[in-house]
ROBABA-801178 format. One line per 5 residues: number of its first residue (from 1); for each residue x, y, z of C-alpha. Coordinates in steps of 0.5 Angstrom, whole numbers. Last residue first. Layout:
<rs>
NUM = X,Y,Z | ...
</rs>
This chain:
<rs>
435 = 36,-30,19 | 31,-25,21 | 36,-19,21 | 33,-14,26 | 29,-8,23
430 = 35,-1,25 | 37,-2,18 | 30,-1,14 | 30,6,18 | 35,8,13
425 = 33,5,7 | 26,7,8 | 28,14,9 | 32,14,3 | 26,11,-1
420 = 21,16,1 | 26,22,-2 | 27,18,-8 | 19,17,-8 | 17,24,-6
415 = 23,26,-12 | 19,22,-17 | 12,24,-16 | 13,31,-17 | 19,29,-23
410 = 13,25,-25 | 7,31,-25 | 13,36,-30 | 15,31,-34 | 7,29,-36
405 = 6,37,-38 | 13,37,-42 | 11,32,-46 | 5,34,-48 | -1,30,-47
400 = -4,23,-50 | 4,21,-52 | 6,21,-45 | 3,15,-44 | 0,14,-36
395 = 2,8,-33 | 7,12,-29 | 2,19,-28 | -2,14,-23 | -8,11,-26
390 = -16,11,-24 | -18,15,-30 | -20,21,-27 | -14,21,-22 | -9,19,-27
385 = -13,26,-30 | -11,31,-23 | -4,29,-23 | -3,30,-31 | -6,37,-30
380 = -2,39,-24 | -2,38,-16 | 5,38,-14 | 7,32,-9 | 12,35,-3
375 = 18,34,-4 | 22,35,3 | 18,30,6 | 16,33,14 | 19,29,19
370 = 25,33,20 | 22,39,23 | 14,37,25 | 12,44,27 | 17,49,24
365 = 17,45,18 | 9,43,17 | 8,51,18 | 13,52,12 | 9,48,8
360 = 2,51,11 | 6,58,9 | 8,56,2 | 0,53,0 | -2,59,3
355 = 2,63,-2 | 1,59,-8 | 5,59,-13 | 9,52,-11 | 2,49,-12
350 = 1,42,-7 | -4,37,-7 | 0,34,-3 | 4,35,3 | 8,29,6
345 = 10,28,13 | 14,22,16 | 15,18,22 | 21,13,23 | 24,6,26
340 = 16,6,29 | 14,3,37 | 8,0,39 | 9,0,47 | 8,-7,47
335 = 10,-12,43 | 7,-18,39 | 10,-24,36 | 4,-28,39 | 7,-34,42
330 = 12,-28,45 | 6,-23,47 | 10,-18,51 | 6,-13,56 | 1,-8,57
325 = -5,-10,54 | -10,-5,56 | -4,0,58 | -1,-1,52 | -7,-1,47
320 = -10,5,50 | -2,9,49 | -4,6,42 | -11,10,41 | -8,16,44
315 = -3,17,40 | -8,16,34 | -13,21,37 | -7,26,37 | -3,24,30
310 = -10,24,27 | -12,31,31 | -6,34,28 | -7,32,21 | -14,35,22
305 = -11,41,23 | -7,41,18 | -13,40,13 | -16,45,16 | -11,50,14
300 = -10,48,8 | -4,44,4 | -6,38,3 | -4,32,8 | 0,25,7
295 = 2,21,14 | 7,16,12 | 8,12,20 | 13,7,18 | 15,-1,20
290 = 8,-2,21 | 3,-7,23 | 1,-4,29 | -2,2,24 | -4,-3,19
285 = -8,-7,25 | -10,0,28 | -13,2,21 | -18,-5,21 | -20,-4,28
280 = -21,4,27 | -18,11,27 | -22,13,21 | -19,16,13 | -18,8,12
275 = -11,6,10 | -7,4,5 | -1,1,7 | 5,-1,3 | 9,-8,4
270 = 16,-7,1 | 21,-13,-1 | 17,-18,-2 | 17,-27,-3 | 23,-25,0
265 = 23,-26,9 | 17,-32,7 | 10,-29,9 | 8,-32,16 | 10,-26,20
260 = 5,-21,15 | -1,-25,17 | 2,-25,25 | 2,-16,23 | -5,-16,20
255 = -8,-20,26 | -4,-16,31 | -9,-10,33 | -14,-16,35 | -10,-18,41
250 = -15,-25,43 | -15,-24,51 | -22,-21,51 | -24,-28,46 | -31,-27,43
245 = -34,-20,45 | -27,-19,42 | -30,-22,36 | -37,-18,36 | -32,-11,36
240 = -29,-14,29 | -36,-16,26 | -38,-8,27 | -31,-6,25 | -31,-10,19
235 = -38,-8,17 | -34,-4,10 | -32,-10,8 | -37,-10,3 | -34,-5,0
230 = -29,-9,-2 | -21,-9,-1 | -14,-12,-4 | -8,-16,-1 | -5,-14,-8
225 = 1,-16,-11 | 5,-12,-14 | 12,-14,-20 | 8,-16,-26 | 5,-10,-25
220 = -3,-12,-27 | -4,-14,-22 | -4,-21,-17 | -8,-23,-11 | -6,-25,-4
215 = -11,-27,0 | -11,-34,-2 | -3,-35,-2 | -4,-35,7 | -7,-41,7
210 = -16,-40,8 | -17,-46,13 | -19,-40,19 | -23,-38,14 | -28,-44,13
205 = -34,-41,14 | -38,-46,18 | -33,-43,23 | -36,-37,25 | -44,-39,25
200 = -41,-45,28 | -40,-39,34 | -33,-38,37 | -32,-42,45 | -26,-39,49
195 = -24,-44,54 | -22,-42,61 | -15,-42,63 | -14,-49,69 | -10,-47,74
190 = -2,-49,74 | -1,-43,76 | 6,-41,74 | 4,-43,67 | -3,-43,66
185 = -6,-49,64 | -10,-52,58 | -5,-48,53 | -9,-51,46 | -15,-46,48
180 = -10,-42,46 | -7,-44,40 | -15,-45,39 | -17,-37,40 | -11,-35,36
175 = -14,-39,30 | -21,-37,30 | -19,-30,31 | -13,-29,26 | -17,-33,21
170 = -23,-27,22 | -18,-22,22 | -16,-24,16 | -22,-24,12 | -23,-18,15
165 = -17,-15,11 | -20,-18,5 | -21,-25,2 | -27,-27,6 | -30,-20,3
160 = -31,-23,-4 | -27,-19,-9 | -31,-18,-17 | -26,-11,-18 | -19,-11,-18
155 = -16,-7,-23 | -11,-4,-19 | -15,3,-18 | -20,-1,-17 | -16,-4,-11
150 = -13,2,-9 | -20,5,-8 | -23,0,-5 | -29,4,-1 | -28,-1,4
145 = -19,2,6 | -15,-4,9 | -12,-4,3 | -5,-8,3 | 0,-7,-2
140 = 5,-12,-3 | 11,-10,-8 | 18,-12,-11 | 23,-7,-12 | 26,-6,-19
135 = 25,2,-19 | 20,2,-23 | 16,-2,-18 | 17,2,-13 | 15,8,-17
130 = 9,4,-19 | 8,3,-11 | 10,10,-8 | 5,13,-14 | 0,8,-11
125 = 0,10,-4 | 1,17,-5 | -6,17,-10 | -9,13,-4 | -8,17,2
120 = -9,23,-2 | -11,28,3 | -19,27,1 | -22,24,7 | -17,26,13
115 = -17,20,18 | -9,20,16 | -5,14,14 | 0,11,9 | 4,5,13
110 = 10,3,11 | 12,-5,12 | 20,-6,10 | 20,-14,8 | 24,-18,12
105 = 32,-17,14 | 36,-22,12 | 41,-17,8 | 38,-10,7 | 36,-9,0
100 = 39,-4,-5 | 36,-4,-12 | 39,-8,-18 | 42,-4,-24 | 49,-6,-21
95 = 56,-2,-22 | 62,-5,-25 | 60,3,-30 | 53,1,-31 | 52,-6,-31
90 = 47,-10,-34 | 44,-18,-33 | 39,-16,-27 | 37,-10,-29 | 36,-12,-37
85 = 32,-17,-34 | 27,-13,-30 | 25,-8,-36 | 24,-15,-40 | 19,-16,-35
80 = 17,-9,-34 | 15,-9,-42 | 19,-5,-46 | 18,0,-52 | 24,1,-58
75 = 23,7,-61 | 23,7,-68 | 15,8,-71 | 11,6,-76 | 8,0,-73
70 = 11,-1,-66 | 18,-2,-65 | 18,-8,-59 | 23,-10,-54 | 31,-12,-55
65 = 31,-16,-49 | 39,-17,-47 | 41,-23,-51 | 44,-19,-57 | 49,-15,-53
60 = 53,-9,-56 | 47,-7,-60 | 43,-6,-53 | 49,-4,-50 | 51,2,-55
55 = 42,3,-55 | 44,4,-47 | 49,9,-48 | 46,13,-53 | 41,15,-48
50 = 44,16,-43 | 43,12,-36 | 38,14,-30 | 35,6,-31 | 28,9,-30
45 = 28,15,-32 | 34,17,-37 | 35,9,-40 | 28,6,-40 | 23,12,-40
40 = 27,13,-48 | 27,6,-49 | 20,7,-49 | 16,4,-44 | 11,-1,-45
35 = 3,0,-43 | -1,-5,-36 | -6,-8,-37 | -12,-7,-33 | -18,-12,-34
30 = -25,-10,-37 | -23,-14,-44 | -23,-7,-48 | -18,-5,-44 | -19,0,-38
25 = -20,6,-36 | -28,7,-41 | -29,0,-41 | -29,1,-33 | -35,6,-33
20 = -38,3,-37 | -38,-3,-33 | -39,1,-27 | -46,4,-30 | -50,-2,-28
15 = -47,-3,-21 | -50,4,-20 | -57,2,-22 | -56,-3,-17 | -54,0,-12
10 = -60,5,-13 | -64,-1,-12 | -62,-3,-6 | -62,5,-3 | -69,4,-5
5 = -70,-3,-1 | -66,1,5 | -72,5,6 | -74,11,3 | -80,16,3
</rs>
């Protein structure tokens, strides 16, 4: 017979193995680092200009970053910081290399969501974040999933639950309850409003005093930050149910949205959410805070069936929120019903030579029409390799495999990213200006 102590022992064994695995996947210091990018990648794949044009500009303008030449090599290799400096200083045919961003608007928020496990949510979130960063955008990723795959892929392993989405929600409960208690009387009736009590066991954790920046951690990518997750944050569903009982008037689903509203508008360009494979308190916070819903799905019938169930249950959950709260809370910046600027479906693990996959892609198109991304993410050996090493295709050095294999995988994600960016820019225009 086995009980919780046996489970704890198994976890202890696994934690010992984790340290070995990290040494194999990350640097010897057990810290993930970002590789440099070759002049070929920088010119043709990032800036999309001719290599000879790029080399000519470097030779003609000595104040531009020149990168590094590896021993016994001829190719120059650039850090992402150097690439961004080049982007700021260089113009090609009098055109800036800086990415487009609507003026006077806050960062655009995208939720990668589907409650089907294995749909590729974390893989899509990771690659879209990395592609956005290579394109010059400043990105914040928020890991809502207690499995913490995205956090681990970003190189974060030792994360306390207080600094996850659970901490943001608990902090919001305390602050919103204090705000409500400060409103002594009802505006219309003049009657005294009930005082809501939060137990000392929650207040004494000190979460109410945490600053917005306390939840944000840097990654190996200089222009990507993360609000991480960890396995201990799995109890957020249980804690949130208790918090709702303590204060039934608390608009729990708006906690992360209020948190993000406190960020300066120019802190980031894109905010990407990696959602858990379930509809619960965390995923509802992600969905409610999102401007766009991005739904990855595998190419099988059961995945299509699960995606159909997901959007149906999400619709019901959002309708329940509207019926339960059904008004605008101006002081909280919470408005119902929830509206999205756009909803998109992205097929993952697609094999163009597979007849079933082609049939399912056509079926998605017939059902969801223009909401379906035209560039599915193909399953290639490089994609499988990236998952094994907790890295995106963009992080993998193309010299460890044939360049054609690497380019095929990158082309798939590049196509998906370009379509993603077009959808984001179109939807971004629909946001109201904040200044």
